[in-house]
ZAMAR-397557 format. One record per atom (N, C-alpha, C, CB): residue in three letters; x, y, z. Coordinates in steps of 0.2 Angstrom, whole numbers, plus 2048, in hexadecimal, padded with zeros to 3 digits. Glycine has a CB too. Layout:
BEGIN
ALAXYZ;...
This chain:
BEGIN
MET4F528A441;MET4EE28A444;MET4E9289440;MET4ED28E447;SER4E928443D;SER4E4284439;SER4DC28543C;SER4E427F435;GLU4D6284437;GLU4D0287439;GLU4CE28143F;GLU4CB287431;LYS4CF27B43B;LYS4CB27543F;LYS4CF274446;LYS4CC26E43A;SER4D4278446;SER4D7276450;SER4D327A453;SER4E1279454;TYR4CF27E452;TYR4CB285457;TYR4C727F45C;TYR4C428A451;ASN4C7281461;ASN4C627F466;ASN4C4277467;ASN4C0284468;GLU4C9273463;GLU4C826C465;GLU4CA26846D;GLU4CD268460;ASN4CC26C46E;ASN4D026A475;ASN4CD26F47B;ASN4D926B474;ALA4C927247A;ALA4C527647F;ALA4C1272485;ALA4BF27A47C;TYR4C027448A;TYR4BD27348F;TYR4BC26B490;TYR4B727648D;ASN4C426648F;ASN4C425F492;ASN4C5261499;ASN4CA25B48F;GLU4CC25F49B;GLU4CE25E4A1;GLU4CC2654A6;GLU4D625C4A0;PHE4CB26C4A1;PHE4C82724A6;PHE4C32714A9;PHE4C82774A3;ALA4BD26C4A6;ALA4B826B4A8;ALA4B62684AD;ALA4B726A4A4;TYR4BB2674B1;TYR4BA2644B7;TYR4BC2694BC;TYR4BD25C4B7;CYS4BF26E4BC;CYS4C02744C0;CYS4BD27A4BE;CYS4C72754C0;TYR4B927A4B9;TYR4B527F4B6;TYR4B22834BB;TYR4B127D4B0;ASP4AD27E4BF;ASP4A72814C3;ASP4AB2844C9;ASP4A227A4C4;LEU4B22834CC;LEU4B72874D0;LEU4B828B4CF;LEU4BC2864D1;PHE4BA28E4C7;PHE4BB2944C6;PHE4B629A4C3;PHE4C12954C2;MET4B02964C3;MET4AA29A4C0;MET4A629C4C7;MET4A42944BA;ASP4AA29B4CD;ASP4A529D4D2;ASP4A22A34D4;ASP4A729C4D7;ASN4A72A84D1;ASN4A62AE4D0;ASN49F2B04CC;ASN4AC2B14CD;ILE49E2AD4C8;ILE4992B04C2;ILE4902AF4C4;ILE49A2AB4BA;PRO48F2B54C5;PRO4882B54C8;PRO4822B24C4;PRO4852BD4CA;TYR4822AC4C4;TYR47D2A74C1;TYR4772A84C3;TYR47E2A04C1;ASP4752AA4C9;ASP46D2AB4CA;ASP46B2B24C7;ASP46A2AB4D2;MET46F2B74C7;MET46C2BA4C5;MET46D2BC4BD;MET46D2BE4C9;TRP4712B74B8;TRP4712B54B1;TRP46A2B14B1;TRP4772B04AF;ALA4692AD4B5;ALA4622A94B4;ALA45C2AE4B5;ALA4612A24BB;GLU45B2B14BA;GLU4562B84BA;GLU4552BA4B3;GLU4592BE4BF;TYR45A2BD4B2;TYR45B2C24AB;TYR4572BE4A4;TYR4642C34AA;LEU4582B84A5;LEU4572B349F;LEU4502B24A0;LEU45B2AC49F;TYR44E2AF4A6;TYR4492AF4A8;TYR4442B54A5;TYR44A2AF4AF;GLY4462BA4A7;GLY4422C04A6;GLY4412C249E;GLY4452C54AA;LEU4452C149B;LEU4442C1494;LEU4412BC491;LEU4492C0491;PHE4402B5494;PHE43B2B0491;PHE4352B2494;PHE43D2A9491;GLN4332B6498;GLN42D2B749B;GLN42A2BC497;GLN42E2B94A2;GLU4302C0494;GLU42B2C5491;GLU42A2C4489;GLU42F2CD493;TYR42C2BD487;TYR42A2BB483;TYR4242B5483;TYR42F2BA481;GLY4222B4488;GLY41D2AF48B;GLY41F2A848A;GLY4172B1489;ILE4252A948C;ILE4282A048E;ILE42A29E494;ILE42D29C48A;THR42429C498;THR42529B49E;THR42529549F;THR42129E4A2;GLY42428F499;GLY42428949C;GLY427284495;GLY41C28749F;GLY42627E496;GLY42827B48F;GLY430278490;GLY429281487;THR43227848C;THR437275489;THR43E27A488;THR433272483;LEU44327A48C;LEU44A27E489;LEU44F27B485;LEU44E28048F;LEU45227D481;LEU45827B47E;LEU45F281482;LEU45627C474;GLU46427D485;GLU46A282486;GLU46F27F482;GLU46D28348E;LEU47228447E;LEU47628347A;LEU47E28347D;LEU475286475;GLY48327F47D;GLY48827F481;GLY48828248A;GLY48C28447E;CYS48427C48B;CYS48227B492;CYS48727A497;CYS47D277494;GLY48C277494;GLY49327749A;GLY49027149F;GLY49528049E;THR4912734A6;THR4922704AA;THR48C2704AE;THR4982714AC;GLY4872734AB;GLY4802744AE;GLY47D2794B4;GLY47F26E4AF;THR48327D4B3;THR47F2814BA;THR47A2854B8;THR4832864BE;MET4792884B1;MET47428D4AE;MET46F2874AE;MET4762924A6;THR46F2824AD;THR46B27F4AB;THR46827C4B1;THR46D27B4A6;GLU46A27C4B6;GLU46727C4BE;GLU4622804BF;GLU46C27E4C4;ARG4662854BD;ARG46128A4BF;ARG45A28D4BB;ARG46428E4C1;MET45B2894B6;MET45628D4B1;MET4512874B1;MET45928F4A9;ILE4532824B2;ILE44D27C4B4;ILE44B27F4BB;ILE44F2724B5;SER44D27F4BE;SER44A2844C6;SER4442894C4;SER44F2894C9;LYS44428C4BD;LYS43E28F4BE;LYS43A28D4BC;LYS43D2934BC;GLY4372874BB;GLY4302844BA;GLY4302804B2;GLY42A28A4BC;TYR4352804AE;TYR43327E4A7;TYR4342774AA;TYR4382804A0;ASP4312744A2;ASP43026C4A1;ASP4362684A2;ASP42D26A499;SER43A26A4A0;SER44126849D;SER44526C499;SER440262499;ILE44A26949A;ILE45026E497;ILE455269493;ILE45527249D;ILE45626A48E;ILE45A26748A;ILE46026A488;ILE457265486;GLY46526748C;GLY46D26B48D;GLY471266488;GLY47126C496;LEU47426B483;LEU47A26847F;LEU47F26C47E;LEU477267478;ASP48626847D;ASP48B26947E;ASP49026547A;ASP48C269484;CYS496267478;CYS499263473;CYS49F260477;CYS49B26746C;SER49F26347E;SER4A725F482;SER4A2258485;SER4AC26648B;GLU4A4253486;GLU4A324D489;GLU4A524F492;GLU4A8246486;ASP4AC253492;ASP4AC25249A;ASP4A925A49C;ASP4B525149C;MET4A725E49A;MET4A226349D;MET49B25E49F;MET4A026A497;LEU49825B499;LEU49325849B;LEU4922544A1;LEU491254497;MET49824F4A1;MET49A2494A6;MET49924E4AE;MET4A42464A4;VAL49B2544AC;VAL49A2584B4;VAL4942594B6;VAL49E2604B5;ALA49025B4B0;ALA48925F4AE;ALA4852584B2;ALA4882604A4;GLY4862524B0;GLY48324B4B1;GLY4832494B7;GLY4862464AD;ASP48924A4BD;ASP48B2484C3;ASP48724C4C5;ASP4912484C4;LYS4842524C3;LYS4802574C8;LYS4792554C7;LYS47F25F4C4;ASN47624F4C4;ASN46F24C4C5;ASN46A2524C4;ASN46E2494CC;ILE46B2544BE;ILE46425B4C0;ILE45E2584BE;ILE4652634BA;PRO4592594C1;PRO4522564BD;PRO44E2594B8;PRO44D2554C2;ASP44D2554B4;ASP4492574AE;ASP44D25A4A8;ASP44425B4B0;VAL4532574AA;VAL45825B4A4;VAL45C25449F;VAL45F2614A9;LEU45D256498;LEU45F251494;LEU465254491;LEU45A24E490;LEU46A250492;LEU471253490;LEU47425048A;LEU477254495;VAL474253484;VAL47825147E;VAL47E25347C;VAL47425247A;GLN48324F47A;GLN489252476;GLN486252470;GLN48F24D477;GLN48925846E;GLN48725A467;GLN48A262466;GLN47E25A466;ASP48D26345F;ASP49026845C;ASP48826B45B;ASP494266455;MET48827145E;MET48327645D;MET482278455;MET48627B461;ARG487279451;ARG48727844A;ARG482274447;ARG48D276449;GLU48226D44A;GLU480267447;GLU47926744A;GLU485262448;LEU47526944F;LEU46E269452;LEU46A266450;LEU46B26D453;ASP46A261453;ASP46525D452;ASP45F25A457;ASP469259450;LEU45925B458;LEU45525945E;LEU45025645B;LEU45425E463;PRO44E251462;PRO44724C460;PRO44225045F;PRO444247467;TYR441257461;TYR43A25A460;TYR43C261462;TYR435256466;PRO438265461;PRO43926D460;PRO439270467;PRO43327045C;VAL43B275469;VAL43A27A46F;VAL43827E470;VAL43E27C472;ASP437280476;ASP433287476;ASP43828D477;ASP42E28747D;ALA43E28C47A;ALA44229047B;ALA44928F47A;ALA441291480;VAL44F293477;VAL455291477;VAL45929647A;VAL45828E470;TYR46129447D;TYR46429847F;TYR46A29847E;TYR463299485;CYS47029D47F;CYS47629B480;CYS47A2A0483;CYS47829947B;VAL47F29F489;VAL4812A348E;VAL4872A348F;VAL47E2A2493;CYS4892A8492;CYS4932A7493;CYS4952A748F;CYS4962A0497;ASP4952AD48B;ASP4982AC483;ASP4992A5480;ASP4A02AE483;GLY4942A047E;GLY49429A47C;GLY49529B473;GLY48E29547E;MET48F29F472;MET4912A146B;MET4972A4468;MET48D2A546A;ASN49B2A846B;ASN4A02AA46A;ASN4A52A5469;ASN4A12AE46F;TYR4A329F46B;TYR4AA299468;TYR4A7297462;TYR4AB29146E;LEU4A129A45D;LEU4A2298455;LEU4A729E452;LEU49A299451;LEU4AB29C44F;LEU4B12A044C;LEU4AE2A2445;LEU4B829C44C;LYS4AA29F443;LYS4AA2A143B;LYS4A32A443A;LYS4AD29A434;PRO4A02A6435;PRO49B2AB433;PRO4962A6432;PRO49C2AF42D;GLN4992A042F;GLN49329B42C;GLN492298432;GLN494296426;ASP495295438;ASP49529443E;ASP48D296441;ASP49A297441;LEU48F29C442;LEU4872A0445;LEU4822A0440;LEU4882A9446;GLN48429F43B;GLN47D29F437;GLN47A295437;GLN47F2A342D;LYS47F293437;LYS47D28C437;LYS47828A43E;LYS483287437;VAL47E28D442;VAL47828D44A;VAL470290449;VAL47D295450;PHE470297448;PHE46B29B447;PHE464295441;PHE4702A3442;ALA46829243C;ALA46228F43A;ALA46028943D;ALA46228D434;ARG464284440;ARG46227F444;ARG45E282449;ARG46827B447;VAL45E28744E;VAL45B288452;VAL45428A450;VAL45E28B456;LYS45328E449;LYS44D28F446;LYS44A28A446;LYS44E292441;HIS44E284444;HIS44A27E442;HIS44627B446;HIS44E279440;PHE44927B44D;PHE447277452;PHE44427D458;PHE44D272455;LEU443283456;LEU43E28745B;LEU438287458;LEU44028F45C;LYS43528645C;LYS42D28845D;LYS42A29045A;LYS42B288467;ALA425290454;ALA423296455;ALA422299458;ALA420296454;GLY42529F45A;GLY4242A445F;GLY4292A3464;GLY41C2A3461;GLY42D29E463;GLY43229D468;GLY4382A2469;GLY434296467;VAL43C2A246D;VAL4422A946D;VAL4472A546F;VAL4402B1474;PHE44E2A846A;PHE4552A646C;PHE4572A946E;PHE4592A4468;VAL45C2AA475;VAL45E2AE479;VAL4652AD478;VAL45C2AE480;PHE46C2B1477;PHE4712B1478;PHE4752B647A;PHE4732AF475;ASP47B2B547D;ASP47E2BA47F;ASP4862B947B;ASP47E2BA486;MET48A2C047A;MET4902C0476;MET4952C3479;MET4902C4470;LYS4992C347A;LYS4A02C847C;LYS4A12CD475;LYS4AA2C147E;THR4A22D2477;THR4A42D5472;THR4AA2D846F;THR4A12D7472;ARG4AC2DB469;ARG4B22DD467;ARG4B72E046B;ARG4B12E1463;HIS4B22E546D;HIS4B42EB475;HIS4B62E647B;HIS4AA2EF47A;PHE4B32E147D;PHE4B62DD482;PHE4BC2DA481;PHE4B12D8485;TYR4BE2D847C;TYR4C22D347A;TYR4C92D8477;TYR4BF2CE475;GLN4C72DD474;GLN4CE2E3474;GLN4CF2E7478;GLN4CE2E746F;ASP4CB2EA47D;ASP4CB2EF47F;ASP4CC2ED487;ASP4C52F347D;VAL4C72E748A;VAL4C82E7491;VAL4CD2E0492;VAL4C12E8495;LEU4C92DA48E;LEU4D02D448F;LEU4D72D448C;LEU4CD2CF48C;GLY4D72D7485;GLY4DE2D9484;GLY4E22D4483;GLY4E02DD489;ASN4E82D6482;ASN4EF2CF482;ASN4F22D2487;ASN4F52CF47A;ARG4EE2CC48C;ARG4F42CC493;ARG4F02C3496;ARG4F12D649B;MET4F42C449D;MET4F52BD4A0;MET4EF2BF4A8;MET5002BB4A2;ILE4EC2BA4A9;ILE4E62BA4AD;ILE4EA2B34B0;ILE4DD2BB4AA;ALA4EA2B54B9;ALA4EB2AD4BC;ALA4E92AF4C3;ALA4F52AA4BB;GLU4E52A94C5;GLU4E22A84CB;GLU4E42A14CF;GLU4DA2A94CA;ASN4E52A24D4;ASN4E729C4D8;ASN4E129A4DE;ASN4EE29E4DB;ARG4E02944DE;ARG4DD2924E3;ARG4DE28D4E8;ARG4DA2934E1;ASP4DC28B4ED;ASP4E02854F0;ASP4E127E4EE;ASP4DC2844F6;ASP4DC27B4E9;ASP4DD2744E6;ASP4DD2784DD;ASP4D426D4E9;ALA4DF27B4DB;ALA4E127B4D3;ALA4E22854D2;ALA4D82774CE;SER4E42854CD;SER4E728C4CB;SER4E628C4C3;SER4EF28D4CC;PHE4E62934C0;PHE4E62934B9;PHE4EA2984B6;PHE4E12944B7;LEU4ED2994B1;LEU4F029D4AB;LEU4ED29E4A6;LEU4F529C4AA;TRP4E92A34A5;TRP4E72A549E;TRP4EB2AB49B;TRP4E02A649F;GLU4EC2A8495;GLU4F22AD490;GLU4ED2AE48C;GLU4FB2A948D;ASN4EC2B748B;ASN4E62B7487;ASN4EB2BB481;ASN4DF2BB48A;GLU4E82BA479;GLU4EA2BE474;GLU4E32C0470;GLU4EF2BA46F;TYR4E22C646E;TYR4DD2C946A;TYR4DF2CC463;TYR4DB2CD46E;HIS4DE2C545E;HIS4DF2C8457;HIS4DB2CC455;HIS4DF2C4451;GLU4DC2D4454;GLU4D82DA452;GLU4D42D744A;GLU4DE2E2451;ASP4D92D6448;ASP4D82D443F;ASP4D22D043E;ASP4E02D043B;THR4D32CA442;THR4CE2C5442;THR4C72C6445;THR4D02BE445;GLY4C82CA44C;GLY4C42C8450;GLY4C52C3455;GLY4C12C744D;ILE4C92C0455;ILE4CA2B7457;ILE4CF2B9460;ILE4D12B144F;ASN4CA2B7464;ASN4CE2B7469;ASN4D12B246C;ASN4CD2BA46C;GLU4D82B246D;GLU4DA2A9470;GLU4DD2AA476;GLU4E02A446C;TYR4DD2A6479;TYR4E02A547F;TYR4E229D483;TYR4DD2A9483;LEU4E829D484;LEU4EB297487;LEU4E929648E;LEU4F2297488;LEU4E629148F;LEU4E428E497;LEU4E828A499;LEU4DE28B498;THR4EC28D49E;THR4EF2884A2;THR4EC2854A9;THR4F628A4A4;VAL4EA2804AB;VAL4E927E4B1;VAL4EB2784B6;VAL4E427E4B0;TYR4EC27C4BC;TYR4EF2774C0;TYR4EA2734C5;TYR4F427B4C4;GLN4EA26C4C6;GLN4E626A4CB;GLN4E82674D0;GLN4E12664CA;LEU4E52644D8;LEU4E92614DB;LEU4E525C4DA;LEU4EB2634E0;GLU4EB2574DB;GLU4EB24F4DA;GLU4EA24C4DF;GLU4EF24C4D7;ASP4F024D4E3;ASP4F324A4E9;ASP4F624F4EE;ASP4F72464E7;GLU4F124F4F2;GLU4F12554F9;GLU4F62534FD;GLU4EA2564FE;GLU4F824E4FD;GLU4FF24B503;GLU50624B500;GLU4FF242506;ARG50524A4F8;ARG50B24C4F6;ARG50C2524F1;ARG50D2474F2;ASP5082574F3;ASP50625C4F1;ASP50825C4E9;ASP5092624F5;LEU5042584E6;LEU5042574DF;LEU50025A4DB;LEU5042504DD;PHE4FF25D4D6;PHE4FC25F4D1;PHE4FB25D4C9;PHE4FC2634D2;SER4F525C4C7;SER4F725C4BF;SER4F62624BB;SER4F32564BC;ARG4F72614B5;ARG4F92674B1;ARG4F42664AA;ARG5012674AF;CYS4F126A4A8;CYS4EE2694A2;CYS4EE27249E;CYS4E62664A3;ASP4EF270497;ASP4EE275492;ASP4E827648F;ASP4F227548E;GLU4E527C48D;GLU4DF27B488;GLU4E0282485;GLU4D827948B;LEU4DF28347F;LEU4DF288479;LEU4D7288478;LEU4E5285471;HIS4D728F47A;HIS4CE292478;HIS4CD297473;HIS4C929547D;TYR4CA29546F;TYR4C929C46B;TYR4C02A0469;TYR4CD29A463;GLN4BF2A5469;GLN4BC2A946A;GLN4BA2AC465;GLN4BD2AC46D;LYS4B62B1462;LYS4B72B645C;LYS4B02BA45E;LYS4B72B2452;ALA4B22C145D;ALA4AD2C645C;ALA4A92C8457;ALA4AF2CA45E;TYR4A22C9457;TYR4A02CB451;TYR49D2D3453;TYR49A2C444E;ASP49C2D544D;ASP4982DC44B;ASP4902DA44E;ASP4992DE441;PRO48C2DD452;PRO4852DC454;PRO4832DD44D;PRO4822E045B;GLU4832E1449;GLU47E2E2442;GLU47E2DD43F;GLU4802E743E;GLN4842D843E;GLN4842D443A;GLN4822CD43D;GLN4892D4438;VAL4822CC443;VAL47F2C5448;VAL4792C7447;VAL4802C4451;GLN4752CE447;GLN46E2D0446;GLN46B2CD43F;GLN46C2D8446;GLN46F2CE43A;GLN46E2CE433;GLN46D2C6431;GLN4752D142E;TRP4722C2433;TRP4722BB432;TRP46B2B8437;TRP47B2B8436;ILE4692BB43D;ILE4622B843F;ILE45F2B943A;ILE45F2BA444;LYS45D2BD439;LYS4572C0434;LYS4572BA42C;LYS4592CA432;GLU45E2BA42B;GLU45F2B6425;GLU45B2AF427;GLU4672B4423;SER45C2AD42D;SER45B2A6431;SER4522A5430;SER45D2A843C;GLY44E2AA430;GLY4482AB42F;GLY4452AA435;GLY4462A842A;MET44A2AF43B;MET4472B0443;MET4482B9442;MET44D2AB44B;ASP4432BD446;ASP4452C4449;ASP4482C444D;ASP4422C8449;CYS44E2CA44C;CYS4522CA453;CYS44E2D1455;CYS45C2CB452;ARG44C2CF45B;ARG4472D4461;ARG44B2D9463;ARG4452D1467;ALA4512D8466;ALA4542DC469;ALA45D2DB46A;ALA4512DC46F;VAL4602DE46C;VAL4682DD46C;VAL4692E2473;VAL46D2E0465;TYR4682E1479;TYR46A2E247F;TYR4722E3482;TYR4672DE482;GLU4722EA486;GLU4792E948B;GLU4782E3491;GLU47A2F248F;ALA47B2DF490;ALA47B2D9495;ALA4782DB49B;ALA4822D7496;PHE4722D849E;PHE46E2D74A5;PHE46A2DF4A5;PHE4732D64AD;THR4682E049F;THR4652E649E;THR4602E8499;THR4682E949D;ARG45B2EC499;ARG4582EC492;ARG45A2F248E;ARG44F2EC491;GLN45F2F548F;GLN4632FC48B;GLN4662F8485;GLN46B301490;PRO4652FC47F;PRO4682F8479;PRO46F2F747B;PRO4692FD472;ALA4722F3478;ALA47B2F3477;ALA47E2F9474;ALA47E2EC473;ALA4842F9477;ALA485301476;ALA48E2FD475;ALA48330847E;SER492303471;SER49830146D;SER49D2FE474;SER49C308468;ASP49C30147B;ASP49F30147F;ASP49C2F9484;ASP49F308482;SER4972F5482;SER4952F1482;SER49B2EB485;SER4922F247D;GLU49A2E648B;GLU4A22E048A;GLU49E2DB489;GLU4A82DD492;ARG4962DA48B;ARG4902D4488;ARG48C2D7488;ARG48D2CF48B;ILE4882D2480;ILE4822D547F;ILE47D2CF47E;ILE4832DA47A;TYR4762D147E;TYR4732CC47E;TYR46F2CC478;TYR4702CA484;PHE46E2C6474;PHE4692C746D;PHE4622C346F;PHE46D2C3466;VAL45F2C746D;VAL4552C446E;VAL4522C1468;VAL44F2CB470;ALA4532BC465;ALA4502B945F;ALA4492B745F;ALA4542B545D;LYS4442B745B;LYS43E2B545D;LYS43D2AF454;LYS4372BC460;ASN43B2A9457;ASN4382A644F;ASN4302A944E;ASN43729D44F;LYS4312AB448;LYS4292AD443;LYS4252A7444;LYS42A2AF438;
């Protein structure tokens, strides 16, 4: 398994049933939490940048908060096609690798949720993103992102199989966590109904990789980029992240 193969085939066919299997995610609560953080830093209008916007579910909710516009960025063409079909007003969808972020104008705030940052598998990948965000974030703007923790991958998710069956689609998730590297690897096998009369299903397999990072190291890289790390929270609270946190939020402010 070479480093170049990481996540090359993630979110292709799976994009078209992604929303189906994510219908248990409390997106409204996530959006309220994110909006509350932005309000604390005076980001109540202007343009937002969403890294890893996927199918646009969070994009829809954030644009409804009264922002002028949102740039939704994702590297998956298929995820963006699904997002585009939603016809979200005042949203510009861009296919781009966040490590090579290049925008036509600066933005007021940046966010990345649903462990999008965990898909960056090398320290230099994170550092590149922080540097590019710093470059395109207005002075005083904030960058808010979440990350799954080592505790989650190792002690909660671990090495096991997860399965879910729906009327029109099913999936198998074979998970393996590599403690020595902090890499979480999972093989996702999805079956989707193609022909109801013949009870015919299609199958796709996608290999995904995520990485757990130590919060202290992430804070150091934020500082080295020229931004200030203002907080590291237990997800959806204002409490400091703890050793048993499963998801944490970082709040960085551009100087």
